[in-house]
Every structure is written in C-alpha cells, then in structure tokens.
VOGU-3710 file (C-alpha; in Angstrom, 3 decimals, decimal comma):
1> xxxxxxxxxx> -0,039/0,027/-0,011  2,816/2,416/0,973  4,662/1,501/-2,301  1,683/2,259/-4,472  -0,050/5,127/-2,800  2,539/7,414/-1,203  4,606/8,190/-4,291  1,448/8,932/-6,315  0,237/11,264/-3,648  3,585/13,031/-3,732
11> xxxxxxxxxx> 3,246/13,465/-7,485  -0,302/14,988/-7,129  1,194/17,448/-4,468  3,840/18,527/-6,942  1,456/19,410/-9,820  0,785/22,889/-8,454  4,596/23,610/-8,116  4,068/25,364/-4,751  7,086/23,698/-3,340  9,049/22,477/-6,320
21> xxxxxxxxxx> 12,360/20,787/-5,264  15,405/22,234/-6,986  18,036/19,535/-6,201  18,503/16,235/-4,579  18,668/17,623/-0,951  15,347/19,398/-1,211  13,857/16,386/-3,132  14,949/14,024/-0,298  13,533/16,424/2,352  10,209/16,584/0,516
31> xxxxxxxxxx> 10,040/12,843/0,378  10,945/12,308/3,925  8,362/14,885/5,129  5,731/12,665/3,461  7,052/9,431/4,817  8,563/8,206/1,563  11,838/6,457/1,671  14,612/7,201/-0,801  14,551/3,600/-2,067  11,322/4,507/-3,920
41> xxxxxxxxxx> 13,154/6,950/-6,175  13,140/4,447/-9,029  9,385/3,889/-8,771  8,815/7,738/-8,568  10,983/8,279/-11,662  8,791/5,732/-13,618  5,650/7,614/-12,546  7,073/11,088/-13,341  8,175/9,888/-16,807  4,381/9,777/-17,749
51> xxxxxxxxxx> 3,670/13,309/-16,469  4,700/15,917/-19,162  4,073/18,745/-16,744  6,581/17,478/-14,223  9,485/16,820/-16,566  11,777/19,135/-14,602  11,096/16,998/-11,499  11,760/13,782/-13,482  15,164/15,212/-14,479  15,915/16,076/-10,810
61> xxxxxxxxxx> 15,024/12,491/-9,739  17,136/10,850/-12,400  20,079/13,108/-11,467  19,679/12,069/-7,810  19,555/8,459/-8,732  22,713/8,809/-10,733  24,496/10,672/-7,988  23,469/8,138/-5,254  24,604/5,201/-7,482  27,841/7,025/-8,114
71> xxxxxxxxxx> 28,381/7,503/-4,440  27,956/3,753/-3,759  30,502/2,853/-6,444  32,812/5,631/-5,276  32,775/4,317/-1,664  34,007/0,875/-2,837  36,433/2,471/-5,307  38,079/4,576/-2,568  39,076/1,418/-0,545  41,901/0,419/-2,922
81> xxxxxxxxxx> 43,583/3,807/-3,326  46,848/4,504/-1,538  46,916/7,746/0,617  49,503/9,315/-1,601  47,299/8,691/-4,686  44,079/9,894/-3,186  43,825/13,166/-5,163  44,759/11,397/-8,421  42,246/8,668/-7,749  39,330/11,061/-7,010
91> xxxxxxxxxx> 40,198/13,096/-10,046  40,310/9,925/-12,155  36,886/8,855/-10,988  35,391/12,267/-11,713  36,897/12,106/-15,180  35,334/8,711/-15,851  31,959/9,920/-14,516  31,662/13,395/-15,896  34,241/14,137/-18,601  33,794/13,655/-22,373
101> xxxxxxxxxx> 37,385/12,479/-22,677  37,238/9,064/-24,241  40,144/7,252/-22,398  41,344/9,170/-19,439  44,694/8,165/-18,082  45,383/9,186/-14,449  48,563/10,825/-13,407  50,689/8,176/-11,691  52,463/8,522/-8,345  55,968/7,192/-8,424
111> xxxxxxxxxx> 56,121/3,387/-7,594  58,876/3,745/-4,943  56,868/6,496/-3,055  53,784/4,173/-3,178  55,705/1,066/-1,962  57,346/3,022/0,839  53,955/4,436/1,989  52,422/0,953/1,880  55,240/-0,698/3,833  55,196/2,053/6,478
121> xxxxxxxxxx> 51,471/1,759/6,877  51,485/-2,064/7,109  54,451/-1,963/9,567  52,610/0,609/11,749  49,369/-1,439/11,814  51,047/-4,784/12,168  48,802/-6,349/9,579  47,828/-6,262/5,991  45,122/-3,836/4,905  42,123/-6,127/3,875
131> xxxxxxxxxx> 40,912/-3,475/1,394  44,217/-3,147/-0,464  44,818/-5,340/-3,473  48,100/-6,901/-4,602  48,178/-4,366/-7,294  47,595/-0,991/-5,507  46,983/0,810/-8,925  43,981/-1,264/-9,842  41,826/1,773/-9,408  43,706/3,318/-12,457
141> xxxxxxxxxx> 42,075/0,648/-14,642  38,610/2,214/-14,229  37,250/3,434/-17,632  34,162/5,463/-18,401  32,528/2,367/-19,963  33,275/0,282/-16,915  32,019/2,870/-14,532  28,745/3,388/-16,348  28,240/-0,343/-16,480  28,649/-0,421/-12,665
151> xxxxxxxxxx> 26,190/2,439/-12,301  23,577/0,761/-14,395  23,923/-2,392/-12,258  23,760/-0,462/-9,001  20,632/1,479/-10,098  18,848/-1,712/-11,083  19,861/-3,689/-7,958  19,236/-0,768/-5,461  16,503/1,311/-6,985  14,998/-0,992/-9,639
161> xxxxxxxxxx> 15,632/1,664/-12,176  16,633/0,850/-15,757  19,282/3,321/-16,994  19,368/3,523/-20,825  22,353/5,777/-21,464  25,810/4,274/-21,200  27,800/7,540/-21,116  27,591/10,868/-19,464  26,984/12,677/-22,821  24,015/10,515/-23,736
171> xxxxxxxxxx> 22,691/10,945/-20,191  22,886/14,642/-20,444  21,146/14,656/-23,803  18,295/12,307/-22,830  17,578/13,725/-19,336  18,456/17,388/-19,942  21,102/17,278/-17,109  23,890/19,722/-16,412  27,349/18,265/-15,671  28,103/21,171/-13,401
181> xxxxxxxxxx> 24,974/20,429/-11,413  25,897/16,741/-11,258  29,403/17,697/-10,028  27,953/20,008/-7,321  25,571/17,244/-6,037  28,427/14,594/-6,121  30,642/16,781/-4,049  27,939/17,467/-1,525  27,187/13,805/-1,224  30,671/12,525/-0,904
191> xxxxxxxxxx> 32,478/15,382/0,881  34,979/16,073/-1,868  36,179/19,648/-2,029  37,623/20,834/-5,428  39,294/23,970/-6,613  37,067/26,832/-7,535  37,559/27,388/-11,293  35,746/26,968/-14,654  35,896/23,277/-15,626  35,697/22,269/-19,315
201> xxxxxxxxxx> 33,656/18,969/-19,586  33,226/18,754/-23,310  36,939/18,274/-24,502  37,391/14,853/-26,128  41,244/14,965/-25,827  41,942/16,671/-22,558  41,122/15,614/-19,014  38,722/17,782/-16,992  40,061/17,022/-13,515  43,752/16,916/-12,382
211> xxxxxxxxxx> 45,466/16,083/-9,068  45,779/19,729/-8,037  41,963/20,227/-8,522  41,128/17,926/-5,594  41,746/19,905/-2,452  40,221/17,843/0,398  37,741/15,205/1,393  35,434/15,787/4,413  33,474/13,052/6,273  29,756/13,120/5,569
221> xxxxxxxxxx> 27,905/12,020/8,669  24,209/11,153/8,851  22,501/12,350/12,082  19,149/13,319/13,417  18,522/16,947/14,242  17,183/17,436/17,762  14,034/19,604/17,886  13,253/22,299/20,392  9,722/21,195/21,166  8,521/24,385/22,982
231> xxxxxxxxxx> 9,793/26,702/20,209  8,239/24,314/17,628  4,889/24,599/19,364  5,046/28,344/19,510  5,953/28,454/15,805  3,138/26,274/14,677  0,672/27,991/16,890  1,824/31,361/15,407  1,314/29,956/11,903  -2,203/28,948/12,842
241> xxxxxxxxxx> -3,054/32,392/14,141  -1,746/33,964/10,927  -3,991/31,684/8,848  -6,881/32,802/10,941  -6,180/36,563/10,284  -4,640/37,361/13,800  -1,412/38,687/12,310  -0,209/40,481/15,452  -0,813/37,426/17,717  0,981/35,321/15,281
251> xxxxxxxxxx> 3,867/37,718/15,160  4,201/37,604/18,953  4,182/33,771/19,020  6,855/33,535/16,264  8,929/36,156/18,001  8,744/34,067/21,246  9,746/30,924/19,180  12,706/32,890/17,864  13,879/33,721/21,455  13,562/30,077/22,465
261> xxxxxxxxxx> 15,484/28,900/19,412  18,333/31,354/20,225  18,503/29,973/23,788  18,484/26,322/22,688  20,514/26,347/19,484  22,690/29,459/19,795  23,135/32,172/17,172  23,083/29,985/14,051  20,539/27,348/13,055  18,298/26,637/10,026
271> xxxxxxxxxx> 15,201/26,889/12,146  16,199/30,375/13,306  16,535/31,454/9,592  13,052/30,080/9,044  11,683/32,168/11,954  13,519/35,259/10,642  11,994/34,743/7,181  8,516/34,527/8,627  8,890/37,597/10,787  10,202/39,533/7,734
281> xxxxxxxxxx> 7,100/38,369/5,754  4,736/39,478/8,535  6,398/42,832/8,815  5,992/43,303/5,145  2,321/42,419/5,082  1,685/44,734/8,060  3,368/47,614/6,144  6,680/47,891/7,978  8,952/47,511/4,982  12,096/48,690/6,693
291> xxxxxxxxxx> 11,774/46,168/9,538  10,918/43,439/7,011  14,273/44,113/5,127  16,246/44,136/8,404  14,898/40,721/9,433  15,278/39,290/5,895  18,994/40,383/5,747  19,642/38,330/8,921  17,782/35,464/7,337  19,968/35,634/4,237
301> xxxxxxxxxx> 23,222/35,813/6,245  22,133/32,868/8,390  21,002/30,852/5,459  24,365/31,332/3,661  26,173/30,018/6,758  24,076/27,141/7,892  22,609/25,844/4,522  25,331/27,070/2,110  25,586/29,867/-0,439  24,282/27,751/-3,241
311> xxxxxxxxxx> 21,409/26,016/-1,341  17,858/26,320/-2,689  16,657/27,866/0,605  19,380/30,623/0,224  18,141/31,267/-3,327  14,609/31,793/-1,869  15,974/34,085/0,798  17,671/36,300/-1,843  14,383/36,480/-3,815  12,493/37,705/-0,688
321> xxxxxxxxxx> 15,190/40,222/0,186  15,037/41,576/-3,257  11,326/42,258/-2,903  11,769/44,046/0,404  14,653/46,076/-0,917  12,485/47,259/-3,946  9,723/48,172/-1,459  12,372/50,351/0,384  13,325/52,037/-3,001  16,700/50,128/-3,290
331> xxxxxxxxxx> 16,055/49,260/-6,877  19,718/48,492/-7,896  20,261/46,298/-4,917  17,089/44,372/-5,567  18,175/43,715/-9,141  21,592/42,517/-8,030  20,036/40,097/-5,550  17,744/38,690/-8,247  20,547/38,258/-10,769  22,494/36,447/-8,036
341> xxxxxxxxxx> 19,550/34,252/-7,289  19,057/33,410/-10,893  22,793/32,575/-11,415  22,678/30,208/-8,460  19,304/28,554/-9,642  20,997/27,899/-13,101  23,903/26,325/-11,283  21,613/24,072/-9,127  18,900/23,043/-11,532  19,326/24,717/-14,866
351> xxxxxxxxxx> 16,841/26,967/-16,757  13,965/24,554/-17,024  12,266/25,020/-13,616  9,199/26,844/-12,331  11,449/28,810/-9,862  13,426/30,229/-12,776  10,190/31,493/-14,353  9,363/33,276/-11,038  12,818/34,835/-10,933  12,608/36,002/-14,582
361> xxxxxxxxxx> 9,160/37,649/-13,871  10,678/39,478/-10,852  13,720/40,676/-12,896  11,668/41,760/-15,790  9,294/43,798/-13,592  12,150/45,729/-12,010  13,751/46,262/-15,367  10,370/47,564/-16,589  10,257/49,968/-13,609  13,547/51,533/-14,645
371> xxxxxxxxxx> 12,722/51,801/-18,305  14,780/48,871/-19,739  11,963/47,558/-21,818  14,002/45,446/-24,358  15,797/43,472/-21,691  12,570/43,298/-19,590  10,781/41,776/-22,579  13,455/39,129/-23,050  13,031/37,925/-19,400  9,233/38,035/-19,675
381> xxxxxxxxxx> 9,155/35,851/-22,804  11,321/33,292/-21,166  9,065/33,319/-18,049  5,951/33,031/-20,279  7,325/30,044/-22,068  8,190/28,251/-18,798  4,784/29,092/-17,215  3,017/27,629/-20,309  5,213/24,557/-20,104  4,609/23,774/-16,409
391> xxxxxxxxxx> 1,180/25,315/-15,599  -0,651/24,836/-18,849  -1,791/27,423/-21,483  -4,979/28,278/-19,587  -3,343/28,891/-16,173  -3,883/32,218/-14,338  -0,131/32,515/-13,988  0,110/32,341/-17,814  -2,522/35,033/-18,073  -0,521/37,301/-15,804
401> xxxxxxxxxx> 2,612/36,619/-17,956  0,724/37,496/-21,154  -0,456/40,714/-19,524  3,088/41,657/-18,413  4,401/40,998/-21,959  1,532/43,100/-23,525  2,336/46,010/-21,093  5,942/45,968/-21,978  5,378/45,798/-25,709  2,878/48,711/-25,523
411> xxxxxxxxxx> 5,625/50,799/-23,860  7,881/49,972/-26,754  5,184/51,083/-29,294  4,468/47,566/-30,618  0,742/47,750/-30,154  -0,125/44,941/-32,590  1,874/42,419/-30,548  0,673/43,909/-27,304  -2,975/43,567/-28,473  -2,465/39,891/-29,431
421> xxxxxxxxxx> -0,965/39,083/-25,997  -3,672/40,952/-24,111  -6,397/39,004/-25,974  -4,764/35,831/-24,614  -4,994/37,319/-21,074  -8,655/38,310/-21,613  -9,592/34,805/-22,982  -8,029/33,094/-19,994  -9,637/35,313/-17,465  -13,028/35,015/-19,187
431> xxxxxxxxxx> -12,766/31,275/-19,199  -11,433/30,742/-15,680  -13,061/33,690/-13,751  -16,056/34,686/-15,850  -16,923/37,953/-17,585  -17,990/39,855/-14,477  -14,777/39,264/-12,553  -12,640/42,304/-11,737  -9,529/40,827/-13,558  -11,621/40,227/-16,726
441> xxxxxxxxxx> -12,969/43,692/-16,696  -9,450/45,224/-16,217  -8,190/43,121/-19,105  -11,148/44,305/-21,267  -10,251/48,000/-20,471  -6,640/47,337/-21,358  -7,777/45,769/-24,722  -9,824/48,890/-25,596  -6,922/51,185/-24,814  -4,474/49,126/-26,829
451> xxxxxxxxxx> -6,986/48,955/-29,759  -7,444/52,753/-29,786  -3,643/53,335/-29,710  -3,158/50,698/-32,556  -5,938/52,333/-34,714  -4,481/55,888/-34,315  -0,994/54,628/-35,296  -2,286/52,691/-38,297  -4,214/55,647/-39,616  -1,183/57,904/-39,418
461> xxxxxxxxxx> 1,026/55,236/-41,139  -1,613/54,941/-43,939  -1,532/58,738/-44,404  2,231/58,660/-44,699  2,095/55,780/-47,314  -0,525/57,705/-49,398  1,663/60,808/-49,411  -0,654/63,087/-47,497  1,223/66,395/-46,873  2,067/67,120/-43,376
471> xxxxxxxxxx> 1,469/63,474/-42,150  3,804/62,491/-39,353  3,724/59,694/-36,776  2,094/60,687/-33,558  4,214/60,584/-30,363  3,694/57,183/-28,649  1,808/57,714/-25,434  3,943/55,814/-22,939  2,788/55,899/-19,355  5,901/54,910/-17,211
481> xxxxxxxxxx> 4,864/52,630/-14,418  4,813/53,997/-10,866  6,913/52,142/-8,275  3,697/51,511/-6,444  2,045/49,689/-9,430  5,266/47,665/-10,050  5,282/46,687/-6,305  1,731/45,595/-6,499  2,452/43,342/-9,440  5,631/41,901/-7,618
491> xxxxxxxxxx> 3,335/40,959/-4,753  0,927/39,206/-6,972  3,547/37,041/-8,769  5,235/36,229/-5,409  1,994/35,068/-3,917  1,313/38,018/-1,550  -2,359/38,988/-1,692  -3,907/41,995/0,023  -7,612/41,296/0,185  -10,102/43,900/1,070
501> xxxxxxxxxx> -12,923/42,393/3,079  -15,505/43,626/5,473  -15,514/43,114/9,290  -18,388/40,666/9,039  -16,613/38,556/6,554  -13,515/38,542/8,873  -15,729/37,194/11,697  -17,279/34,612/9,514  -13,907/33,411/8,204  -12,577/33,049/11,808
511> xxxxxxxxxx> -15,655/31,112/12,899  -15,252/28,760/9,978  -11,516/28,093/10,803  -12,374/27,408/14,427  -15,120/24,909/13,373  -12,462/23,063/11,124  -9,889/23,008/13,907  -12,298/21,212/16,216  -12,687/18,458/13,590  -9,090/18,228/12,529
521> xxxxxxxxxx> -6,023/17,041/14,376  -3,294/19,500/15,180  -2,125/21,113/11,933  1,266/20,028/10,382  3,975/22,634/10,159  4,439/23,917/6,633  5,590/27,181/5,116  2,590/28,794/3,469  3,369/29,988/-0,165  0,546/32,615/-0,041
531> xxxxxxxx> -0,119/34,943/2,918  -3,409/36,851/2,932  -3,367/40,134/4,706  -6,898/41,110/5,742  -7,580/44,814/5,874  -10,678/46,179/7,474  -12,751/48,465/5,410  -14,088/51,554/7,148
//
C-alpha cells in the first residue's frame, strides 16, 4: 500500500509547483516529510516519466539516482587507493564519471613512493590492509565504460531503475542534465572539495580534473537533528493564528519561538533562519517595509552560513530580500540580488524549472520599472514560455505573464503584438473567472486602450504611405509605471495577496476556521506559499 499510494500522492502534490524541489537535497527532504523512503526513487521516476508537466522533476529525480549510485560505487572504489594517490584517484573517478574524454589516463604517483608508504602503513598497523589489493594501482584501470556499467547495475539492484544511457553525454542529452549540477551534487554527497575554477567537460582529448583540482575530502555524517519542542509549538501556533487572520498574535508567538530557538541552539541554526524569514514576511504584510528588510537580511546571512551559499533555501531568501529592498526604494540592490539568485538557480537546476520562471518575472518587472523595456521583454518571454510549459496554457499564471508582456510591448510602441498578447489574457480570465470578474474587466479595459492606440498609429501610417502632406507619426503615449504599481504586481507574482474584506466577512472566516480546527487534528507545520493580509474596510 505504501509502495503504490505514497509516491502517487507526492506526484499529485507537486502538480501545483508550490514547493518544487530544486536539487537532490530538497527532493529528499520533501519525500521524507511525506514518509517516503529514498529507495522508492526508481518507482517515482517511472511515474514522473508519464507526466509531461513534471518533466523538470523527473530530471531532478534521475540526477539524484545517478549521484546516489555513483556515491555507492565511489565508496568501494576509494578502498583500494593509497593515501599518496588519493587526489589522483578522486580526479580519475570524476573524469570517468563526468568528462567527455574518451580514455582518461590518471597521473601516476612514483612506484617507490607508493611502496614506501604501503610498507610504512603495514608496519605501523602490524597487519595487511584487507581493502588493499596486490596491485595497488588497480583503481587506475577504471574506464568510463566500466564505471557506467557499474552504475547501471547499481541502479537496477538498489532502486529497480533501468538506466538506458551508457555515457555521461548521452545521459545529459536524454535527461536534460547539467554536468556542473551533477558535479555539485556529487561533491555534497561525498564530501569532496575541489578547486574553484571553470571546468571544461566537453573536450574529447583533454582531462577535466587533475590532481591539483582535488583539495580535500570531508566526512559526511548522517544524524538526526534534535528539535526544540517548545519553540516548535510556539511556531506552529503562530502559523495557525496567521492563517486565521490574527497577524499580531501570530507575530508575537513567532517572536517568542525565535527567542527560545536562540536559547536552545545558539546564534546559528536553520530553524532560526526560518523564523526570521516568517517575521520578515509578517512585517512586510503589516506595512513595515524597513523592519521586513532588516529581518530578511539576517535570514539571508544565516542561510548562507548554515545551509550554504548555493542552497535552494538561500536562493529563496535572496528573492524575498530583493522584494523588500524594492519596497524600500533600493532598486539596484534588488536587481543585483535577483541576478545572483538566478545565477545560483541555473547552477543548481538549470533553466527549465518553475522557480526560474518566477525569478525571470521578478527581474523583468524591476527592469520595466527603470525603463529597460527590451531586456525586460526578453526575461518576460522566457518566463511566459516556462509558465505555459509547467502550468498549462490556460493557467492564471500564464494570463499574468501574457499581460506583463503586453504591457511591456505597448511601452515599446508595438501595439499589434501587445494587443494579441492581451487578447490571450482576456480569454484566460473570461474562461477561468467569468466575464463579471474584476480581472476580466481590467483586461477588457486594457484591450480597448491598446486597440485605440493601434488604430491611431495605423491611420497615421496609412496617411504617410499615401503621401498626404504634413502627415507624421504621432508621439507614442507611454505611461511609465509607478513604483507602487510595480510593487503591487511583484506582490501578485510572489503570492502575496492583500484582500479587502468587511469586518463581518472576517468574523465569518474566523468562525469557519475554528469549526474546522475542532474536527481536525493539530495542523502540520508547513511554510505557506501565499499569505493573505486582511484589511478592515471603514
């Protein structure tokens, strides 16, 4: 029952992309949070292969399968390497695994040095190392073909996954993988530290990794993180209060959770970064943008230290900080943070991911705000293509992307293209929300404005073609967006909704929540993707 139902439930949860894993670490965390063991990765990969909308997740799962199989083979491979040949051996394994070089030959350590080291070690231990072979350079006989044969066998035996490719190049082509992402994941899994430089993987005649590129190997230890139960209870209760609309009560509870976490864990811990992020978001919703930015800066610094500078959580922290910086009129800083987040996202998972579409939309809006329409349009078109790919052509996210593209094209004077894109927006809103919805009416008004602009422009162009004296093109009426309107749109695409409702509606909403709580068990802790700030109407 577990084998058949849990992975399929996980797949259904991923279809809305609210918490899309970006790498193997976040994938394993998502599976464990739902009680799914890593040994089911092969089964999950088979299910994902049938879902076109989740092809990015399929690629991440296959990459994780490859890395875990490589780790198993690497552990056995390391047993036969002499200490003096360690860097050479690790580099040779990486060349066989990731390099396009056909027959990599490892750099050899002098035989007399190897023999002296081996004798000294055996004399010190007083016995023969059971892992060492008679030929201590047997590891050097590893070839890409042999390694990939071992990987296929390991994947079949451990994960029941049939790997079709027999080389890194064919695997990259079939599964849309990135060699740099595989290298990053392999180093995280095995504890290998390599030199920071640009690595060329595509050369057929030159090795990618050399002895001097392997700097160190750290032990990777599995352990269970202890939980501060009191702080955890305060945090989850605060989340519940926020969902009910009691923002200040929730803020106080999460602040208390932060104090307890500082007392239990000290200054640095992933859960403290999580609390700081939530407090920053609450301050932003309640209108204190400066305080939100201060809390989020602390969250970014802490995430860089406890999670890593290229961790997906750190990328998310950069995105949130960029939003708060823009709200505080620090436009250039916001743009730099988003470019940094996008660079790291490309390193971790590549361009084909829903999170990259969100980053591109954020970048394009800020570029639009400063008048860089050409560059803004390029990012918007990329975000639109990704949103259509992962959310479907009739999604509301796609409607927003079409509207943003139309708005940018109208600022550039391309009214014909803007009109076509706004028509797509109107059609989606009309189908999904109905003709009387506010969004549909706004899109209809925008269509009328674009149509009038396009008609005026076409009339003047016809007069010029016919040679009418004194006919000139009219000045294009460009309304530069205000910072407030750009910020409102940034809030929309980042899932922050400010909903105007009456006091009676608030009371009814709270009563309904309390009724549900009486029926349900205590809520599970989860980060909400969308926060709703309720504002009383006078």
